[in-house]
Structure formats: C-alpha cells, structure tokens
VMD Tcl script that draws the C-alpha trace (Angstrom):
set ca {
  {127.70 0.08 -25.91}
  {129.65 1.36 -22.93}
  {133.22 2.34 -22.25}
  {132.51 3.13 -18.63}
  {131.42 0.07 -16.71}
  {134.43 -2.17 -17.07}
  {137.77 -0.35 -16.98}
  {139.33 -3.60 -15.75}
  {139.04 -4.95 -19.27}
  {136.79 -6.23 -22.04}
  {136.68 -9.92 -21.22}
  {133.29 -9.80 -19.51}
  {131.86 -6.48 -20.63}
  {130.52 -4.87 -23.77}
  {133.18 -2.28 -24.52}
  {134.05 -0.42 -27.64}
  {136.81 -2.21 -29.58}
  {140.21 -0.75 -30.33}
  {139.94 2.20 -32.70}
  {136.71 3.73 -31.36}
  {137.60 6.76 -29.32}
  {135.52 9.12 -27.27}
  {135.47 12.72 -28.39}
  {138.14 14.90 -26.79}
  {137.03 16.94 -23.78}
  {136.08 20.54 -24.33}
  {138.96 21.72 -22.13}
  {142.02 19.57 -21.52}
  {142.94 21.70 -18.50}
  {139.87 20.66 -16.49}
  {140.50 18.01 -13.81}
  {137.43 15.85 -13.25}
  {136.85 15.59 -9.49}
  {135.49 12.04 -9.93}
  {138.93 10.88 -11.07}
  {141.35 13.02 -9.07}
  {141.99 13.15 -5.32}
  {140.01 15.81 -3.53}
  {142.82 18.32 -2.88}
  {144.12 18.16 -6.47}
  {143.60 21.39 -8.42}
  {145.23 23.68 -10.93}
  {146.58 26.97 -9.62}
  {146.28 30.31 -11.40}
  {149.31 29.52 -13.53}
  {147.91 26.15 -14.57}
  {150.23 23.94 -12.50}
  {148.62 20.93 -10.82}
  {148.83 20.98 -7.04}
  {148.06 18.30 -4.45}
  {147.65 19.13 -0.78}
  {148.74 22.66 -1.59}
  {152.06 21.62 -3.18}
  {152.81 22.02 -6.89}
  {154.02 19.14 -9.03}
  {157.13 20.99 -10.21}
  {158.38 21.29 -6.63}
  {157.40 17.69 -5.92}
  {159.28 16.45 -8.98}
  {162.32 18.50 -7.99}
  {162.38 17.07 -4.46}
  {161.29 13.46 -5.03}
  {162.04 12.83 -8.70}
  {159.91 11.01 -11.24}
  {158.22 8.66 -11.62}
  {156.62 8.88 -8.20}
  {153.27 8.19 -6.57}
  {151.78 11.19 -4.74}
  {149.09 10.30 -2.21}
  {146.56 12.75 -0.79}
  {146.55 11.94 2.93}
  {143.55 14.21 3.55}
  {141.53 12.34 0.93}
  {142.62 8.94 2.25}
  {141.52 9.76 5.79}
  {138.23 11.25 4.60}
  {137.41 8.09 2.63}
  {138.19 5.94 5.67}
  {135.75 8.02 7.73}
  {133.10 7.88 5.02}
  {133.19 4.06 4.95}
  {133.21 3.78 8.73}
  {130.30 6.19 9.12}
  {128.29 4.58 6.30}
  {128.36 1.13 7.92}
  {128.12 2.28 11.53}
  {128.96 0.61 14.81}
  {127.06 -2.60 14.08}
  {129.23 -3.52 11.06}
  {132.95 -3.84 10.35}
  {135.06 -2.25 7.64}
  {138.34 -4.01 6.85}
  {140.72 -2.10 4.59}
  {142.13 -4.55 2.03}
  {145.86 -4.14 2.51}
  {146.75 -5.73 -0.81}
  {145.64 -2.53 -2.57}
  {148.48 -0.59 -0.93}
  {150.05 -1.00 2.48}
  {152.74 0.80 4.42}
  {153.37 1.61 8.06}
  {151.98 5.12 7.57}
  {148.80 3.70 6.03}
  {148.43 1.32 8.96}
  {148.73 4.27 11.34}
  {146.08 6.24 9.43}
  {143.71 3.25 9.42}
  {144.17 2.73 13.14}
  {143.52 6.39 13.89}
  {140.43 6.49 11.64}
  {138.88 3.40 13.24}
  {139.14 0.89 10.39}
  {140.22 -2.73 10.61}
  {142.77 -4.33 8.30}
  {142.72 -7.33 5.98}
  {146.10 -8.91 5.15}
  {146.93 -11.88 2.96}
  {150.63 -12.64 3.46}
  {153.29 -12.77 6.11}
  {154.76 -9.52 4.82}
  {151.44 -7.71 5.05}
  {150.92 -9.11 8.55}
  {154.36 -7.85 9.58}
  {153.61 -4.39 8.21}
  {150.27 -4.35 10.04}
  {151.78 -5.29 13.37}
  {154.83 -3.03 13.10}
  {152.55 -0.19 11.99}
  {150.56 -0.49 15.18}
  {147.29 -2.09 14.11}
  {145.85 -3.99 17.12}
  {146.04 -7.68 16.25}
  {142.40 -8.23 17.14}
  {141.41 -5.88 14.30}
  {143.32 -7.87 11.68}
  {141.83 -10.49 9.35}
  {144.23 -12.91 7.64}
  {143.32 -14.08 4.13}
  {145.01 -16.25 1.52}
  {144.38 -19.50 -0.32}
  {147.67 -21.16 0.68}
  {148.93 -19.77 3.97}
  {152.12 -21.43 5.14}
  {152.27 -23.19 8.49}
  {154.69 -20.50 9.69}
  {152.31 -17.71 8.63}
  {149.39 -19.39 10.40}
  {151.40 -19.94 13.57}
  {152.56 -16.33 13.59}
  {149.02 -15.04 13.06}
  {147.66 -17.17 15.89}
  {150.47 -16.21 18.24}
  {149.99 -12.52 17.40}
  {146.29 -12.80 18.27}
  {144.73 -11.83 14.93}
  {140.98 -11.48 15.26}
  {140.07 -13.84 12.43}
  {141.68 -16.15 9.94}
  {139.68 -16.74 6.76}
  {140.20 -20.43 6.01}
  {140.26 -21.45 2.37}
  {140.59 -25.26 2.42}
  {140.13 -28.36 4.55}
  {143.91 -28.40 5.15}
  {143.79 -24.88 6.55}
  {141.08 -25.83 9.02}
  {143.39 -28.51 10.37}
  {146.47 -26.26 10.36}
  {144.76 -23.36 12.13}
  {143.20 -25.70 14.67}
  {146.60 -27.29 15.39}
  {148.31 -23.90 15.74}
  {145.57 -22.71 18.10}
  {145.86 -25.85 20.26}
  {149.63 -25.38 20.50}
  {149.19 -21.72 21.46}
  {146.47 -22.59 23.95}
  {143.92 -20.24 22.40}
  {140.57 -20.46 20.63}
  {141.10 -18.89 17.23}
  {138.34 -17.02 15.42}
  {137.86 -18.17 11.82}
  {135.58 -17.60 8.88}
  {134.96 -20.01 6.01}
  {135.56 -18.53 2.57}
  {132.69 -19.68 0.39}
  {132.71 -19.80 -3.40}
  {129.18 -18.83 -4.31}
  {129.20 -19.49 -8.06}
  {128.70 -15.84 -9.02}
  {130.73 -14.60 -11.97}
  {131.19 -10.88 -11.36}
  {130.92 -8.68 -14.44}
  {134.62 -7.86 -14.59}
  {137.90 -9.08 -16.08}
  {138.30 -12.85 -15.80}
  {141.58 -12.50 -13.90}
  {139.92 -10.61 -11.03}
  {136.58 -12.42 -10.87}
  {136.90 -14.60 -7.79}
  {133.62 -16.35 -7.03}
  {132.88 -18.47 -10.10}
  {133.44 -22.20 -9.63}
  {136.55 -22.77 -11.73}
  {139.17 -20.84 -9.76}
  {141.49 -21.22 -6.79}
  {139.69 -19.34 -4.02}
  {137.28 -20.65 -1.43}
  {135.16 -23.71 -0.74}
  {132.36 -24.30 -3.18}
  {128.70 -24.36 -2.27}
  {128.23 -26.86 -5.08}
  {128.39 -30.46 -3.93}
  {128.39 -29.55 -0.24}
  {132.10 -28.68 0.05}
  {131.44 -25.46 1.98}
  {128.93 -27.22 4.25}
  {131.53 -29.88 5.02}
  {134.07 -27.17 5.86}
  {131.57 -25.69 8.32}
  {131.05 -29.10 9.91}
  {134.80 -29.62 10.33}
  {135.37 -26.15 11.78}
  {132.55 -26.59 14.30}
  {134.05 -29.90 15.37}
  {137.39 -28.30 16.33}
  {137.44 -27.18 19.97}
  {140.32 -24.78 19.28}
  {138.36 -22.89 16.62}
  {135.55 -20.38 17.01}
  {133.59 -20.28 13.76}
  {132.56 -16.63 13.47}
  {130.78 -16.80 10.14}
  {131.07 -17.03 6.38}
  {133.05 -15.02 3.89}
  {132.40 -14.34 0.21}
  {134.26 -12.22 -2.34}
  {133.00 -12.07 -5.91}
  {135.64 -9.99 -7.71}
  {137.12 -6.55 -8.20}
  {136.25 -3.24 -9.88}
  {132.52 -3.99 -9.67}
  {129.83 -1.33 -10.16}
  {126.74 -3.55 -10.40}
  {125.26 -4.63 -7.04}
  {123.33 -7.55 -8.55}
  {126.26 -9.90 -8.02}
  {126.23 -9.10 -4.30}
  {122.52 -9.84 -4.18}
  {122.99 -13.31 -5.61}
  {126.03 -13.91 -3.40}
  {124.18 -12.84 -0.23}
  {121.23 -15.05 -1.08}
  {123.46 -18.11 -1.41}
  {125.52 -17.35 1.69}
  {122.38 -16.80 3.77}
  {121.02 -20.10 2.48}
  {124.12 -21.79 3.89}
  {123.60 -19.95 7.20}
  {120.11 -21.42 7.34}
  {121.45 -24.87 6.52}
  {124.00 -24.57 9.34}
  {121.23 -23.59 11.75}
  {119.05 -26.52 10.69}
  {121.81 -29.13 10.76}
  {123.95 -27.94 13.68}
  {121.63 -25.74 15.74}
  {124.02 -22.80 15.38}
  {123.28 -19.36 13.97}
  {126.60 -17.94 12.80}
  {126.98 -14.33 13.80}
  {128.88 -12.80 10.88}
  {128.81 -12.52 7.11}
  {131.65 -10.89 5.20}
  {130.70 -9.80 1.68}
  {134.26 -8.94 0.66}
  {135.24 -5.90 -1.35}
  {135.77 -5.24 -5.01}
  {133.76 -2.02 -5.32}
  {134.82 0.01 -8.34}
  {136.29 3.48 -8.66}
  {136.40 6.07 -11.45}
  {139.45 5.71 -13.66}
  {137.94 7.86 -16.40}
  {135.21 10.49 -16.54}
  {132.80 7.93 -17.99}
  {132.93 5.79 -14.83}
  {130.20 6.32 -12.23}
  {130.85 4.37 -9.02}
  {128.54 4.38 -6.02}
  {129.55 6.01 -2.77}
  {129.96 4.25 0.61}
  {126.54 5.34 1.88}
  {124.77 3.93 -1.19}
  {126.74 0.70 -0.97}
  {126.06 0.28 2.75}
  {122.34 0.87 2.27}
  {122.15 -1.62 -0.60}
  {124.08 -4.36 1.21}
  {122.04 -3.97 4.40}
  {118.81 -4.24 2.42}
  {120.02 -7.28 0.51}
  {121.16 -9.19 3.61}
  {118.12 -8.13 5.64}
  {115.72 -9.28 2.96}
  {117.40 -12.65 2.55}
  {117.56 -13.25 6.31}
  {113.88 -12.40 6.67}
  {112.99 -15.01 4.06}
  {115.21 -17.57 5.79}
  {113.87 -16.60 9.26}
  {117.36 -15.81 10.50}
  {118.61 -13.03 12.72}
  {120.54 -10.53 10.60}
  {124.26 -11.27 11.10}
  {126.92 -8.62 11.58}
  {128.07 -7.48 8.15}
  {131.68 -6.78 7.22}
  {133.14 -5.43 4.00}
  {136.67 -5.05 2.64}
  {137.19 -1.91 0.55}
  {140.77 -1.42 -0.57}
  {140.81 0.12 -4.02}
  {137.66 2.10 -3.14}
  {139.59 3.87 -0.38}
  {143.15 4.29 -1.63}
  {142.67 4.09 -5.40}
  {141.39 7.64 -6.02}
  {143.75 9.25 -3.50}
  {146.96 9.09 -5.55}
  {148.36 9.93 -8.95}
  {151.59 8.93 -10.63}
  {153.76 11.76 -11.88}
  {155.97 11.13 -14.92}
  {158.37 13.23 -16.98}
  {157.99 13.07 -20.75}
  {161.08 11.84 -22.56}
  {160.24 11.51 -26.26}
  {157.33 12.27 -28.57}
  {156.71 10.06 -31.60}
  {153.84 11.06 -33.94}
  {152.36 8.32 -36.10}
  {150.42 10.21 -38.80}
  {146.87 9.00 -39.12}
  {147.06 6.92 -35.93}
  {148.17 8.60 -32.71}
  {151.15 10.15 -30.98}
  {153.31 8.02 -28.69}
  {154.34 9.87 -25.54}
  {157.17 8.05 -23.76}
  {157.67 8.62 -20.04}
  {160.32 7.68 -17.50}
  {158.27 4.88 -15.91}
  {155.96 2.26 -17.36}
  {154.83 -1.28 -16.69}
  {157.23 -1.61 -13.75}
  {155.20 0.99 -11.81}
  {151.77 0.23 -13.36}
  {151.26 -3.29 -14.70}
  {147.47 -3.03 -14.76}
  {147.16 -1.75 -18.32}
  {149.24 -4.62 -19.68}
  {147.67 -7.20 -17.36}
  {143.99 -6.24 -17.44}
  {143.64 -3.81 -20.37}
  {142.87 -1.26 -17.67}
  {141.87 2.25 -18.72}
  {143.33 5.40 -17.20}
  {143.13 9.16 -17.63}
  {146.09 11.48 -18.03}
  {146.72 15.22 -17.83}
  {149.51 17.64 -18.59}
  {150.41 18.65 -15.04}
  {153.30 21.12 -15.06}
  {151.50 23.86 -17.01}
  {148.28 24.93 -18.67}
  {147.97 24.53 -22.43}
  {145.53 25.94 -24.95}
  {146.87 23.77 -27.77}
  {144.39 21.52 -29.60}
  {143.98 17.93 -28.41}
  {146.01 15.10 -29.85}
  {145.17 11.42 -29.51}
  {148.04 10.02 -27.46}
  {149.27 6.71 -26.14}
  {151.37 7.06 -23.02}
  {154.06 4.37 -22.98}
  {156.95 3.47 -20.74}
  {160.66 2.89 -21.20}
  {160.70 -0.90 -20.89}
  {161.66 -3.43 -23.56}
  {158.10 -4.60 -24.24}
  {155.66 -3.45 -26.90}
  {152.93 -3.96 -24.29}
  {154.56 -1.40 -21.98}
  {151.56 0.93 -22.07}
  {150.46 3.21 -19.23}
  {147.44 4.90 -20.86}
  {146.25 3.19 -24.00}
  {144.32 6.06 -25.58}
  {143.73 9.54 -24.21}
  {143.97 13.16 -25.28}
  {146.85 15.45 -24.40}
  {147.59 18.95 -25.67}
  {149.33 18.88 -29.03}
  {152.24 20.90 -27.65}
  {153.11 18.29 -25.01}
  {156.84 17.76 -25.28}
  {160.02 16.43 -23.68}
  {160.48 17.66 -20.12}
  {156.78 18.18 -19.44}
  {155.27 16.56 -16.37}
  {152.15 14.47 -16.92}
  {150.02 12.85 -14.22}
  {147.95 9.66 -14.29}
  {145.22 9.71 -11.60}
  {143.60 6.86 -9.65}
  {146.85 4.94 -9.20}
  {146.69 4.55 -5.41}
  {145.58 0.92 -5.59}
  {147.71 -1.94 -6.83}
  {150.23 0.12 -8.79}
  {152.90 0.25 -6.07}
  {151.72 -3.08 -4.63}
  {152.24 -4.83 -7.98}
  {155.31 -2.83 -9.03}
  {158.37 -4.75 -10.19}
  {162.05 -4.31 -10.90}
  {161.67 -5.30 -14.54}
  {164.74 -4.26 -16.56}
  {166.41 -3.72 -13.15}
  {164.33 -0.58 -12.63}
  {164.16 0.71 -9.04}
  {160.57 1.14 -7.84}
  {159.24 4.68 -7.32}
  {158.56 6.27 -3.95}
  {155.17 6.86 -2.39}
  {154.91 10.42 -1.12}
  {152.12 11.56 1.21}
  {151.02 15.17 0.80}
  {148.81 17.16 3.17}
  {148.41 20.78 4.21}
  {151.35 22.05 2.20}
  {153.78 19.38 3.37}
  {155.11 16.34 1.53}
  {157.10 13.38 2.80}
  {158.01 9.95 1.50}
  {156.21 7.11 3.28}
  {157.93 4.54 1.04}
  {161.28 5.75 -0.25}
  {162.52 5.38 -3.80}
  {164.56 2.25 -4.42}
  {168.10 2.75 -5.65}
  {170.43 0.70 -7.81}
  {172.31 -0.05 -4.61}
  {169.13 -1.66 -3.23}
  {168.96 -3.92 -6.27}
  {172.65 -4.86 -6.16}
  {172.49 -5.58 -2.42}
  {170.33 -8.64 -3.15}
  {172.64 -9.88 -5.92}
  {175.09 -12.09 -4.04}
  {177.35 -12.65 -7.06}
}
mol new
graphics top color blue
foreach p $ca { graphics top sphere $p radius 0.5 }
foreach p [lrange $ca 0 end-1] q [lrange $ca 1 end] { graphics top cylinder $p $q radius 0.2 }
display resetview
C-alpha cells in the first residue's frame, strides 16, 4: 500500500492507516529538493536559507508565523509551463491557489494567463496589471454584478456553469455592446483519485453541466443561439492533487465526443478545449509528481488520439496549473512554543500558528513535511505531531513526522510546499491575524501581503 499518491487524504486512495509510520530519514538535516523551493538550502552552520537569506533574520524582520515565497522558483515554474505547452496552447495560472498584485505582475511578465473565480480575484488581477483579454472567469454562481464587471472589463473568456449563466452573460454582453467569449464547463463523470472534497467531475456535485442526459449538449445549443456570445470551446476539470493521467484520458475522450456531436448537429467545430488543472505536487519525499514537459506531452497525445478517432481537427489546448506552480515555492516558518512528550505515542510540538494559516490538514487529512530550520541537529529522531495554538483538537499542521529529539521552545521549524491554498484559505479563527507573505530573491526579502494586525480585525467590528 502507498503513502505517496494521495496526500490530499485517504477517502479515495489506499493509504496506510493511522499508526503506521515510515522509517525516519537517515539524516534529519537533509532537505529533499522535491519538497522544498529551489533556492532553499542549509548553510555551513546548518541554518535554512531561502533566496540567500537565513530564516533567523527573516523571523526577526517579519515575525512568525509567516509564508516565505521563493520568487526565483515561482518565475522558473511559470516559464517551464509556458515552454512545455508552447505557442499553440494556453496556460492559465489558477489564482485561487494564491493571488496577490505581485503574483499578477510576475505572471504577466512571464507570459502566463490568469484564471479567477470571484470578484475579488478579478479586482486583484486587473489592479495587478494582467491584460483583461488574458483573464478567464470561473465560478458556479457568479453574481450579476460580477458578470457585468467581467464583461465591461473585457475578460477573454467566461466559463459558464449553468443555463442561467448563459442568459446572464448574454444579457450583459448585449448591454455592453460586445460579443463575449465563453466556454461551457462540462461535467464528464470522471471521479478523480483524490479526496472527495476536491474531486470535481463526478456527477453528484455542484460544478458544470453534465454530459449525462444531454445537459451539456443543451448548454452548447443555447450558447450558440445567443448572438452576443462567442462559444470558444469546452472546459473540464476533474479534481485536484492528481498524479495519475488516466482520469484526463477519460475526460478528454468524453469532451472530444461532445465536440464531434456539436460538429454533427450544428456544423461547428469548436476551437478550444480546456482540461483544467489539478496536477499534484510533492508534499513529502514519497510523492513523485510529473513535470510540465511530461504533462504537456501526455495531454497532447491524449487529445490528438481522440480527435483522430473522431475525425476532428485538434483544438487549442489550455490548462490551469495553480498549485503546481506556487505550491512548492513557499514554506511556512513557525516558532516552537511548547513540547509535550506522550510516552509510547509521540511528542506534540506546539507552534505559534495552526489551522488559521493552514486548514488543509484538518480539512483534507493532508500530509506535510517539516524540518528544524534555525540550526542543525545531530540528535536522534523523535516522532512528532506539529500542532497549532487554536482551541480545537483537530488543530494539526503536520500529523506525523520526525524532528530532532532536542527540538525545543524558541526553535524555528519550517513546513514546505505551503504556497498553494494556505494563505488563500487562511482565517481569523480565534481572532488570529493572518500571517504575511514575504517574497525572497537574490538576498532580498519584502512583504507582498503584509501581516494583519489586531487593529485590522477591530476596524471591521462596528460595535
């Protein structure tokens, strides 16, 4: 059985049950390059550094907890995805993973497009300087105001998710006097091998228009009938944190079958197919994700093969990596507060953050790695559970990992692969201000999202 294929959780994967632990690593000081951002290393004294800056100096300047993002790594991953898919395909960064004005600027400079799914994400994209024509607007229940703003801003495509949205987007486009590009989100009936909360293409869930019963075909018919809409193609997204490409193969086959049906019934060959995102990353050393070049090659072969069978021209492919770009580029730095050994079980290591800055462990049973970051240690390994400071027994950051037995109060520990969803899903639970996001590159560090303060929280409390 495997501990590596499904760090999102055990609901749909064969994983070892609670109480079965991997052997400790031979050297707790080694940082696995699969898990950590590319400029992260230990210096001669054993301190972890990112972008040439040590964690002790970062903690002194920015405090803890804090997310530290490797800008060099982020930009390199953007380029790798763009180069893997080439000029005849589109890469849309999924903004829900993590979005800020600085990230929008980096994406624009590196030639990627941007996928947003709320009015707030759209605002950030526009203020950050992303050309509106390179923005795709997602969401299963976009408000009329959000749709109107997107149309007026000139977003390149709106991914419609219901019959009502077809009507709303068409009406907004008529009012604005434009022809709005749209895609139909199709539910393909593929249950991705991942946690049930992030599998998004099986029939019984909120996203998309089902192929079953002709619902998606009817959506295509309605979109083609609207003069104010330009139907660009079809969209499918099967889930998140996926390593196995077989789900994409089934999805592509079913989407291409609908393309052929549209050609036969309406005489139109739709020009685009968006296969979504959801590609997995390494949260632990056991994980083995594919790289952008491998993914691009596999998706091109899958779509090409299915189109050849259906006697269709190969449509322009687009993908939406979010986690796969930003996830590995950041770690969260914590300061240890208390140590609580439970003889015969494990040692609880309490830190100054928790489920307010990383809800994924509590929500998805997600697995993470952890390392003592402020110094080197030759102490033997101890089985540890890293927990937060919140009033919940489920406030767990790293469920089971090994730390040096001399880890103690005041030490800095780092949890890698927290660039995606941790800050995006962060909360103010227990009235806890959210941590900053600090970009580090070439020996310089600067906050791109500042730390919240208690004054920020009280400013919203009108009394």
